[in-house]
ZAGU-58761 format. One record per residue: residue in one letter; x, y, z negated of N, C-alpha, C, CB in turn. Coordinates in steps of 0.02 Angstrom, whole numbers, plus 32768, in hexadecimal, padded with zeros to 4 digits. Glycine has a CB too. Example, Ala and Ser with C-alpha at 12.3 -4.5 7.8 and 13.67 -1.06 7.14 Angstrom:
! residues 2
@residuo->a | nu->8294 | nv->7EE4 | nw->7E7A | cau->8267 | cav->7F1F | caw->7E7A | cu->8294 | cv->7F5B | cw->7E7A | cbu->8235 | cbv->7F20 | cbw->7E3C
@residuo->s | nu->8282 | nv->7F90 | nw->7E9E | cau->82AC | cav->7FCB | caw->7E9B | cu->8285 | cv->8002 | cw->7E76 | cbu->82C0 | cbv->7FE2 | cbw->7EE2
This chain:
! residues 84
@residuo->m | nu->A995 | nv->477D | nw->47A5 | cau->A9C9 | cav->4755 | caw->47B7 | cu->AA00 | cv->4766 | cw->47E4 | cbu->A9B1 | cbv->4725 | cbw->47CE
@residuo->p | nu->AA40 | nv->477B | nw->47CC | cau->AA6F | cav->479C | caw->4801 | cu->AA72 | cv->4775 | cw->484A | cbu->AABC | cbv->479D | cbw->47E1
@residuo->l | nu->AA87 | nv->4790 | nw->4871 | cau->AA96 | cav->477C | caw->48B0 | cu->AAC0 | cv->474F | cw->48BB | cbu->AAA6 | cbv->47A5 | cbw->48CF
@residuo->k | nu->AAF2 | nv->4748 | nw->4891 | cau->AB2A | cav->4715 | caw->4898 | cu->AB0C | cv->46D9 | cw->4882 | cbu->AB6C | cbv->4724 | cbw->486F
@residuo->e | nu->AAE7 | nv->46DE | nw->4860 | cau->AAC7 | cav->469B | caw->4838 | cu->AA8E | cv->467F | cw->4863 | cbu->AAA5 | cbv->46AF | cbw->47E9
@residuo->r | nu->AA64 | nv->46BA | nw->4880 | cau->AA29 | cav->4695 | caw->48AF | cu->AA4B | cv->467F | cw->48F1 | cbu->A9E4 | cbv->46CC | cbw->48C3
@residuo->q | nu->AA7B | nv->468F | nw->4907 | cau->AAB4 | cav->467E | caw->4947 | cu->AABB | cv->4638 | cw->492F | cbu->AB09 | cbv->46AE | cbw->494C
@residuo->e | nu->AADA | nv->4627 | nw->48F1 | cau->AAEE | cav->45E4 | caw->48E9 | cu->AAB8 | cv->45B6 | cw->48E3 | cbu->AB17 | cbv->45DD | cbw->48B2
@residuo->k | nu->AA82 | nv->45CB | nw->48BB | cau->AA4D | cav->45A7 | caw->48C3 | cu->AA2D | cv->458E | cw->4906 | cbu->AA27 | cbv->45C6 | cbw->48A5
@residuo->f | nu->AA28 | nv->45BC | nw->493A | cau->AA12 | cav->45A8 | caw->497F | cu->AA49 | cv->4582 | cw->499A | cbu->AA00 | cbv->45E4 | cbw->49AE
@residuo->m | nu->AA7D | nv->458B | nw->4994 | cau->AAB2 | cav->4566 | caw->49BD | cu->AAA4 | cv->4513 | cw->49A5 | cbu->AB0A | cbv->4586 | cbw->49A7
@residuo->q | nu->AA9B | nv->450E | nw->495E | cau->AA9B | cav->44C3 | caw->494B | cu->AA52 | cv->44AB | cw->4953 | cbu->AAB5 | cbv->44B6 | cbw->48FD
@residuo->m | nu->AA20 | nv->44DB | nw->496B | cau->A9EA | cav->44AD | caw->497E | cu->A9E6 | cv->4491 | cw->49B6 | cbu->A9B6 | cbv->44C3 | cbw->497A
@residuo->s | nu->A9C8 | nv->445C | nw->49B4 | cau->A9C6 | cav->4419 | caw->49F9 | cu->A98E | cv->4440 | cw->4A30 | cbu->A999 | cbv->43B3 | cbw->49D7
@residuo->d | nu->A996 | nv->4436 | nw->4A61 | cau->A96B | cav->444C | caw->4AA1 | cu->A91D | cv->4434 | cw->4A92 | cbu->A98B | cbv->4424 | cbw->4AEE
@residuo->e | nu->A911 | nv->43FC | nw->4A79 | cau->A8CB | cav->43DF | caw->4A6B | cu->A8AC | cv->440E | cw->4A2F | cbu->A8D1 | cbv->438A | cbw->4A53
@residuo->n | nu->A8D7 | nv->4431 | nw->4A15 | cau->A8AA | cav->445A | caw->49DB | cu->A8A4 | cv->449D | cw->49EB | cbu->A8C8 | cbv->445A | cbw->4993
@residuo->i | nu->A8B7 | nv->44B2 | nw->4A32 | cau->A8A5 | cav->44ED | caw->4A53 | cu->A866 | cv->44F7 | cw->4A63 | cbu->A8C5 | cbv->44F5 | cbw->4A87
@residuo->d | nu->A840 | nv->4532 | nw->4A4A | cau->A7FC | cav->4536 | caw->4A5F | cu->A7EF | cv->4568 | cw->4A97 | cbu->A7D4 | cbv->4546 | cbw->4A25
@residuo->y | nu->A7DC | nv->4541 | nw->4ACC | cau->A7E4 | cav->4561 | caw->4B11 | cu->A796 | cv->4578 | cw->4B32 | cbu->A80C | cbv->4525 | cbw->4B45
@residuo->s | nu->A766 | nv->4574 | nw->4AF6 | cau->A71D | cav->4589 | caw->4AFC | cu->A70F | cv->45C2 | cw->4B1E | cbu->A6FF | cbv->4593 | cbw->4ABE
@residuo->d | nu->A72C | nv->45ED | nw->4B11 | cau->A723 | cav->4638 | caw->4B18 | cu->A757 | cv->4652 | cw->4B59 | cbu->A73A | cbv->4660 | cbw->4AC9
@residuo->i | nu->A765 | nv->4615 | nw->4B81 | cau->A797 | cav->4621 | caw->4BBA | cu->A77B | cv->45FB | cw->4C00 | cbu->A7E5 | cbv->4601 | cbw->4BA2
@residuo->p | nu->A75C | nv->4623 | nw->4C31 | cau->A74B | cav->45FD | caw->4C65 | cu->A77E | cv->45CF | cw->4C82 | cbu->A735 | cbv->4625 | cbw->4C93
@residuo->p | nu->A767 | nv->4591 | nw->4CAB | cau->A795 | cav->4570 | caw->4CBF | cu->A7AA | cv->458C | cw->4D09 | cbu->A780 | cbv->452A | cbw->4CBA
@residuo->l | nu->A7E4 | nv->4591 | nw->4D22 | cau->A7FB | cav->45A7 | caw->4D59 | cu->A7EC | cv->4573 | cw->4D8D | cbu->A840 | cbv->45B7 | cbw->4D53
@residuo->d | nu->A7C3 | nv->458C | nw->4DC6 | cau->A7B0 | cav->4562 | caw->4DF6 | cu->A7BE | cv->4570 | cw->4E37 | cbu->A777 | cbv->4559 | cbw->4DF2
@residuo->d | nu->A7BB | nv->4548 | nw->4E7B | cau->A7DD | cav->455B | caw->4EAE | cu->A7CE | cv->459A | cw->4ECF | cbu->A7DB | cbv->452D | cbw->4ED5
@residuo->e | nu->A792 | nv->45B4 | nw->4EB1 | cau->A785 | cav->45FA | caw->4ECF | cu->A7B2 | cv->4620 | cw->4EA7 | cbu->A738 | cbv->4616 | cbw->4ECA
@residuo->f | nu->A7C4 | nv->4628 | nw->4E5F | cau->A7F6 | cav->4656 | caw->4E54 | cu->A831 | cv->464A | cw->4E75 | cbu->A803 | cbv->465B | cbw->4E16
@residuo->f | nu->A84F | nv->461E | nw->4E7F | cau->A88B | cav->460B | caw->4E96 | cu->A895 | cv->4620 | cw->4EEC | cbu->A88F | cbv->45BA | cbw->4E85
@residuo->k | nu->A856 | nv->462C | nw->4F0F | cau->A855 | cav->4630 | caw->4F50 | cu->A867 | cv->467C | cw->4F57 | cbu->A812 | cbv->4616 | cbw->4F71
@residuo->n | nu->A859 | nv->46A1 | nw->4F1F | cau->A864 | cav->46FA | caw->4F1D | cu->A892 | cv->470A | cw->4EFB | cbu->A830 | cbv->4727 | cbw->4F00
@residuo->a | nu->A8B4 | nv->46D8 | nw->4ED7 | cau->A8F0 | cav->46EF | caw->4EB7 | cu->A92F | cv->4702 | cw->4ED2 | cbu->A8FF | cbv->46C7 | cbw->4E92
@residuo->k | nu->A94E | nv->4726 | nw->4EB5 | cau->A98E | cav->4748 | caw->4ED2 | cu->A9CA | cv->4742 | cw->4EA9 | cbu->A984 | cbv->4790 | cbw->4EDD
@residuo->l | nu->AA02 | nv->471C | nw->4EBB | cau->AA39 | cav->471F | caw->4E92 | cu->AA56 | cv->4761 | cw->4E8F | cbu->AA69 | cbv->46F2 | cbw->4EA6
@residuo->v | nu->AA66 | nv->4778 | nw->4E51 | cau->AA86 | cav->47C3 | caw->4E4F | cu->AACD | cv->47BD | cw->4E23 | cbu->AA4B | cbv->4800 | cbw->4E23
@residuo->k | nu->AAFD | nv->47B8 | nw->4E45 | cau->AB3A | cav->47BE | caw->4E25 | cu->AB57 | cv->47FD | cw->4E1D | cbu->AB64 | cbv->479A | cbw->4E41
@residuo->p | nu->AB71 | nv->4812 | nw->4DDD | cau->AB8C | cav->484F | caw->4DC5 | cu->ABD0 | cv->485F | cw->4DF1 | cbu->AB9A | cbv->4848 | cbw->4D75
@residuo->n | nu->ABDF | nv->4896 | nw->4E0C | cau->AC20 | cav->48A8 | caw->4E25 | cu->AC50 | cv->48A4 | cw->4DF4 | cbu->AC22 | cbv->48E6 | cbw->4E41
@residuo->p | nu->AC83 | nv->4874 | nw->4DFC | cau->ACBB | cav->4876 | caw->4DC6 | cu->ACE2 | cv->48AB | cw->4DC2 | cbu->ACE6 | cbv->4846 | cbw->4DCB
@residuo->q | nu->ACD6 | nv->48DF | nw->4E04 | cau->ACFF | cav->491C | caw->4DFB | cu->ACDD | cv->4950 | cw->4DD2 | cbu->AD12 | cbv->493A | cbw->4E3D
@residuo->t | nu->ACA0 | nv->4943 | nw->4DBA | cau->AC79 | cav->497F | caw->4DA3 | cu->AC8D | cv->4984 | cw->4D59 | cbu->AC26 | cbv->4979 | cbw->4DAE
@residuo->e | nu->AC84 | nv->49B9 | nw->4D2D | cau->AC94 | cav->49D0 | caw->4CF5 | cu->AC5B | cv->49F6 | cw->4CDF | cbu->ACD0 | cbv->49F1 | cbw->4CF8
@residuo->q | nu->AC39 | nv->49D4 | nw->4C93 | cau->AC0C | cav->49F4 | caw->4C73 | cu->AC29 | cv->4A38 | cw->4C65 | cbu->ABF7 | cbv->49D0 | cbw->4C3A
@residuo->i | nu->ABF9 | nv->4A6A | nw->4C61 | cau->AC03 | cav->4AA4 | caw->4C44 | cu->ABBF | cv->4AC7 | cw->4C37 | cbu->AC30 | cbv->4ACB | cbw->4C6E
@residuo->s | nu->ABCB | nv->4AFB | nw->4C0E | cau->AB8C | cav->4B31 | caw->4BFA | cu->AB9A | cv->4B78 | cw->4C15 | cbu->AB82 | cbv->4B3A | cbw->4BA5
@residuo->i | nu->AB53 | nv->4B82 | nw->4C3C | cau->AB5E | cav->4BBA | caw->4C64 | cu->AB1D | cv->4BEB | cw->4C55 | cbu->AB65 | cbv->4BA3 | cbw->4CB3
@residuo->r | nu->AB21 | nv->4C27 | nw->4C4F | cau->AAE5 | cav->4C55 | caw->4C51 | cu->AACE | cv->4C75 | cw->4C86 | cbu->AAEA | cbv->4C83 | cbw->4C2C
@residuo->l | nu->AA91 | nv->4C67 | nw->4CA7 | cau->AA82 | cav->4C83 | caw->4CE3 | cu->AA49 | cv->4CB4 | cw->4CDC | cbu->AA75 | cbv->4C4F | cbw->4D13
@residuo->d | nu->AA36 | nv->4CD6 | nw->4D08 | cau->AA00 | cav->4D00 | caw->4D02 | cu->A9B3 | cv->4CC8 | cw->4D0E | cbu->AA0D | cbv->4D43 | cbw->4D41
@residuo->s | nu->A988 | nv->4CDE | nw->4CDE | cau->A947 | cav->4CAC | caw->4CEC | cu->A92A | cv->4CB5 | cw->4D2F | cbu->A909 | cbv->4CBA | cbw->4CB9
@residuo->e | nu->A939 | nv->4CE6 | nw->4D5A | cau->A91F | cav->4CF4 | caw->4D96 | cu->A946 | cv->4CBA | cw->4DCC | cbu->A92D | cbv->4D46 | cbw->4DA6
@residuo->i | nu->A98B | nv->4CB5 | nw->4DBE | cau->A9BB | cav->4C90 | caw->4DEA | cu->A9A2 | cv->4C48 | cw->4DD6 | cbu->AA12 | cbv->4CA1 | cbw->4DDA
@residuo->l | nu->A998 | nv->4C32 | nw->4D9A | cau->A98F | cav->4BF9 | caw->4D81 | cu->A94C | cv->4BD5 | cw->4D8E | cbu->A99B | cbv->4C02 | cbw->4D43
@residuo->e | nu->A925 | nv->4C07 | nw->4DA1 | cau->A8D7 | cav->4BF3 | caw->4DB7 | cu->A8D1 | cv->4BE6 | cw->4DF6 | cbu->A8A2 | cbv->4C27 | cbw->4DAC
@residuo->w | nu->A904 | nv->4C18 | nw->4E22 | cau->A904 | cav->4BFA | caw->4E6D | cu->A92B | cv->4BB9 | cw->4E77 | cbu->A924 | cbv->4C2E | cbw->4EA1
@residuo->f | nu->A960 | nv->4BAC | nw->4E52 | cau->A980 | cav->4B6C | caw->4E62 | cu->A95C | cv->4B29 | cw->4E44 | cbu->A9C8 | cbv->4B70 | cbw->4E47
@residuo->r | nu->A93B | nv->4B30 | nw->4E11 | cau->A8F8 | cav->4B00 | caw->4E06 | cu->A8CF | cv->4AF2 | cw->4E2D | cbu->A8D1 | cbv->4B0F | cbw->4DDE
@residuo->n | nu->A8A8 | nv->4B2C | nw->4E49 | cau->A875 | cav->4B28 | caw->4E86 | cu->A889 | cv->4B06 | cw->4EC7 | cbu->A861 | cbv->4B6E | cbw->4E9C
@residuo->h | nu->A8C2 | nv->4B10 | nw->4ED2 | cau->A8DB | cav->4B01 | caw->4F0C | cu->A907 | cv->4AC4 | cw->4F19 | cbu->A8F9 | cbv->4B35 | cbw->4F1C
@residuo->a | nu->A91A | nv->4A9D | nw->4EDD | cau->A945 | cav->4A60 | caw->4EDE | cu->A900 | cv->4A2A | cw->4EEB | cbu->A97C | cbv->4A53 | cbw->4E8B
@residuo->q | nu->A90F | nv->4A04 | nw->4F23 | cau->A8E4 | cav->49D2 | caw->4F2D | cu->A901 | cv->498A | cw->4F2C | cbu->A8C4 | cbv->49DF | cbw->4F68
@residuo->e | nu->A939 | nv->4973 | nw->4F53 | cau->A947 | cav->4931 | caw->4F45 | cu->A97E | cv->4929 | cw->4F0E | cbu->A959 | cbv->4910 | cbw->4F83
@residuo->k | nu->A99C | nv->4970 | nw->4F08 | cau->A9C9 | cav->4964 | caw->4ECD | cu->A9B5 | cv->4992 | cw->4E97 | cbu->AA14 | cbv->496D | cbw->4EDF
@residuo->s | nu->A9D7 | nv->498D | nw->4E4F | cau->A9C1 | cav->49BC | caw->4E24 | cu->A9D5 | cv->49FD | cw->4E3C | cbu->A9D7 | cbv->49B1 | cbw->4DE3
@residuo->y | nu->A9B6 | nv->4A27 | nw->4E08 | cau->A9C5 | cav->4A71 | caw->4E11 | cu->AA18 | cv->4A7E | cw->4E06 | cbu->A995 | cbv->4A9E | cbw->4DD8
@residuo->h | nu->AA2F | nv->4A63 | nw->4DD4 | cau->AA78 | cav->4A56 | caw->4DC4 | cu->AAA6 | cv->4A41 | cw->4DFF | cbu->AA7D | cbv->4A20 | cbw->4D90
@residuo->d | nu->AA92 | nv->4A10 | nw->4E24 | cau->AABD | cav->4A03 | caw->4E64 | cu->AAAD | cv->4A3C | cw->4E8F | cbu->AAAC | cbv->49BE | cbw->4E8B
@residuo->l | nu->AA75 | nv->4A4C | nw->4E9D | cau->AA75 | cav->4A88 | caw->4ED2 | cu->AAAB | cv->4AC6 | cw->4EC0 | cbu->AA25 | cbv->4AAA | cbw->4ED2
@residuo->i | nu->AAA1 | nv->4AD4 | nw->4E7F | cau->AAC4 | cav->4B0D | caw->4E60 | cu->AB1A | cv->4B08 | cw->4E7E | cbu->AABC | cbv->4B04 | cbw->4E04
@residuo->n | nu->AB36 | nv->4ACA | nw->4E6E | cau->AB63 | cav->4AB1 | caw->4E7D | cu->AB75 | cv->4AAF | cw->4EC4 | cbu->AB5E | cbv->4A81 | cbw->4E63
@residuo->d | nu->AB50 | nv->4A9B | nw->4EF0 | cau->AB53 | cav->4A90 | caw->4F3F | cu->AB51 | cv->4ADD | cw->4F54 | cbu->AB0C | cbv->4A5D | cbw->4F63
@residuo->v | nu->AB31 | nv->4B10 | nw->4F3A | cau->AB2E | cav->4B52 | caw->4F4F | cu->AB70 | cv->4B79 | cw->4F40 | cbu->AAF5 | cbv->4B71 | cbw->4F2E
@residuo->l | nu->AB91 | nv->4B5B | nw->4EFA | cau->ABCC | cav->4B7C | caw->4EE8 | cu->AC09 | cv->4B69 | cw->4F19 | cbu->ABDB | cbv->4B69 | cbw->4E9E
@residuo->l | nu->AC03 | nv->4B17 | nw->4F15 | cau->AC3A | cav->4B07 | caw->4F4E | cu->AC3C | cv->4B24 | cw->4F8B | cbu->AC39 | cbv->4ACA | cbw->4F5F
@residuo->t | nu->ABF7 | nv->4B24 | nw->4FB1 | cau->ABFB | cav->4B40 | caw->4FF6 | cu->AC19 | cv->4B8F | cw->4FF5 | cbu->ABAD | cbv->4B3D | cbw->5016
@residuo->y | nu->AC0D | nv->4BA6 | nw->4FB7 | cau->AC1C | cav->4BF0 | caw->4FBC | cu->AC7A | cv->4BF5 | cw->4FAE | cbu->ABE5 | cbv->4C1F | cbw->4F76
@residuo->v | nu->AC81 | nv->4BBF | nw->4F85 | cau->ACD6 | cav->4BC1 | caw->4F7A | cu->ACF2 | cv->4BB2 | cw->4FBB | cbu->ACF8 | cbv->4B86 | cbw->4F3F
@residuo->k | nu->ACD5 | nv->4B7E | nw->4FEA | cau->ACF0 | cav->4B69 | caw->502A | cu->ACFD | cv->4BA5 | cw->5054 | cbu->ACC2 | cbv->4B39 | cbw->504E
@residuo->h | nu->ACC0 | nv->4BC4 | nw->5053 | cau->ACB9 | cav->4BFF | caw->507F | cu->ACF2 | cv->4C2A | cw->507F | cbu->AC80 | cbv->4C26 | cbw->506D
@residuo->q | nu->ACEF | nv->4C3F | nw->502C | cau->AD2B | cav->4C72 | caw->501F | cu->AD6B | cv->4C5B | cw->5027 | cbu->AD2D | cbv->4C8D | cbw->4FDD
@residuo->s | nu->AD82 | nv->4C1D | nw->502F | cau->ADC0 | cav->4BFA | caw->502D | cu->ADD3 | cv->4C01 | cw->5082 | cbu->ADB7 | cbv->4BA3 | cbw->500B
@residuo->q | nu->ADA4 | nv->4C11 | nw->50B0 | cau->ADBD | cav->4C0D | caw->50FC | cu->ADD1 | cv->4C4E | cw->5109 | cbu->AD85 | cbv->4BF5 | cbw->5135
């Protein structure tokens, strides 16, 4: 079935007909640890080639943020430093 046809089918489906059996319920414990993440409206999605070693380093050092955000932060710090 083509994507557009499937989308139309799902849009017409009532909430009562949705099968949630394979989705665990979100309890208070989930929301206690959940963090709201909003994308920066000033960012732009691009494609970039990086050495495997560099990408591995960022992936290993990203903790609270994604490695994409860590790369952006490092580049932003560099740009600000160079602009002084």
